[in-house]
N, C-alpha and C positions, 0 to 999 in steps of 0.2 A: 354279563352276569352268568354265573355258573348254572348249568341245567343238570340236575340230578335225574338219572334214569335208573330205575331198579328193574332187574331181571330176576324173576322168581324161578329158581332152578334147583330147588331142594328135593323135589319128589323123585319117586322111584320109577315112574313111567312104565308100570307093569303092563298096561294095555298094548303098548307097542312091542314089548317083549325083547328089548335089546339088553345086552349085559353091561351097558354103560349109561350114564345119565342122558335122558332124552335130548337135552339141548346140544349134545355132541353127536347127534345123528347126522351122518353125511348126506348131503344133497347132491343132485345130479351135476351141479356146476363145480363140485370139488370142495365147496365150503361146508361147514357144519351149520345147523340151525342158528346157534349162538353167534357164529362168525357173521352170518348174514344179518342178524340183528345189530351187531356192533358196527358192522360196515355201514348200515343204514343210518344208525344214530350218529356216527362220526361224520358222515356226509352232511347231515342236517345241522348238527350243532358244533362241529369242528372243535376248536380248542376250548370252547365253553362246556364241553361234555364231561360229566363225572358219572361213571358207571359203578353202581353197587349191585353185586350179585348175591342172592341168598342161596346158600348151598347146604347140602346135607348128604344125600346118597352119593357115595364114591366121590366125595368132594375133591380129593387130590387130583383126579383126572381133569376137572374143570380148572382148578388153580394152575396146573401145569400148562393147560392150553391157553389160558388168558392171565398171565402173571401180573399184568398191569391194572387189572380191575381191583376195586375195593370189595371186600367180602364180609358178609354177615352169615353167621352159622346158626342154622336152626337145628339144634341138637335133638329135637323131637320130631324130625322130618318123617319118621315112619309111624308116628302116632297122631300127628296133627295135619290140618289142611292148609290151604293157601292163606287163610286169614292170619295165621300165626307168623308165617314168613313175612307177609307184608307189614304186619305190626312191628316186627323187629326192625325192618328196614326203615320205616317211617320214623321210629323213635331215634334212629341214628342219622337221619338224613340232613340235619342242620337246617339253616334258613332256606326259604323258597319253596315253591311248589315242586311236586314230584311226579314225573312221568313213570308209569310202570307197565310191565308186560309179562305175560306168562312166557316161560322159557321155551315153549314149543311152538311159537307163532312164527310162521314164515310170511313175510308181508312185503308189499310194494313199497319202495322207498318214498314214493309220492304221498303215502299216508302221512308221513311226518311233515311234509310241506303243507299239507292241508290243515293240520292241527296246530301249526305254529302260532297262528293269529290268536287262538284261544289260550294258548300257554302265555303269550305275551300280555294278554288281558287278564291273566290270572283267573280263568274260569274253569271250574272242574267239569270233566266230561268223561263219557264212555264212548268209544268207537263202536259203531254198530253196522250190521249188514241187514238191510231190509229186504233183500232178495231171497233170503233163505231163513227158515225157522225149523231147525232140527229138533227132534224130540229130546235128544240128550244134551242139547246146548243150553247155555244160559241165555234166557230170553228177557224181553223188556216190554213195558208199557209206559205211557206218559200221562201226565195230568192235563188239565185244560190249558195250562200255560206252555205245554210242550216239553216239560221237564220230566225226567225219569221219576216214576213213583213205585215201580215194581221191577225187580231185577233178580231172577232166579231161574232154575230149571223147571220150576212148577208153574210159571206164568201161563195163564189161559188166554186165548185170543191175542197172542203176542203180535207186536208190530214188526219184530225182527229179532236178531240175536246179537249178543256181544261177541266181539272178535278177540278180546284179551289184551287190548291196548287202551290205557286209561290215564287220566291225569287228575291229581287233587291239587287245588289251588292252595297257596300259602295260608290264606284266610280260613280255609276249611280243614286244614290238616289236623288240628287238635280235635275237631269233632269226629273226623274219620278214625283217628287213633282211639278215641273213646268208644266209637261204634265197634271197632274190631275187638277191643277189650271185652265187650259185652257178648261176643260170639262164643259159641261152643267150639271146642277144639276141632271138631270135624266139619265145621262150616267152611264154605268157600268165602273168599274175601268179599264177594258180592253181597253177602249177608250183612257185613259191616257197613257197606254203602246204604243198603236198605234201612238199617237201624238209624244211621245219622240223618237220613232223609225224613224218616218218620218222627224221630225224637227231637232233632235240632232244626229241621227245616232246611238242611243243606241242599243246595241246588246242583244237580248234575245234568248237563246237557247231553243228549244223544247226538253224536257226530256221524253222519251217514257216509260210509266209505264203500258203499255197495258196488261202485264202478271200478274199484281197485281190488286187488287180491289180498286176502289175509286168511291164512289157513292154519288152524290149530291142529297139530299133528298128534292125534291120539291113536290112530290105527293105520295099517298099511295103505288103505285106500286114500287116507288123508295125505300121506307122504307122496303117493303117486300124483295126487292133485296139486300139491305144493310144487313138485318138480316140473309139472307141466307149465308153470308160470315163469320158470327161470330161463 
């Protein structure tokens, strides 16, 4: 069965301060962030993999680097946040659940092996790190059943933080699309998850990958930390 993986790569990446899209940032092993992501995805899903990339800022550079990907254009990339990019991709994703990730995440390939069983069971989830709770990171809390009930940068007394790798089950995709449609343009996609949890009772599991590396590269120190794992 085909596994659709969406990479959100439309943003301008201003905090890192490079003149190219952040997913094209070179790593110490000679690959770019997106090449590391696609290599990991290909290793995990092989011929079943279907990669959709949401593009915007300097899109031609990404297309030239990865001509075999499928592309979704967020024409309002400089005016909207990740919820609109994910919304466009989900609407075009076709049958099946969708694995998605931020285009700036450098991660251990073992992450995908860990989450495969949840994908095969068609269970929606958010990968989390319980070893760190950064002030500027998206954080989470759970309900009495261990399911996510809060997911934002404003969470108080958080259990950990989201690492930017997520999955929506086929059965939950329509609800998430509706939740994303209810977001404001400047919301992160996590707000769409919160809305569908609150409104539809959609269940998202937190999958702990604290023992594996997953680094969202926003600043130079993040890039240094990501390179230390390669």
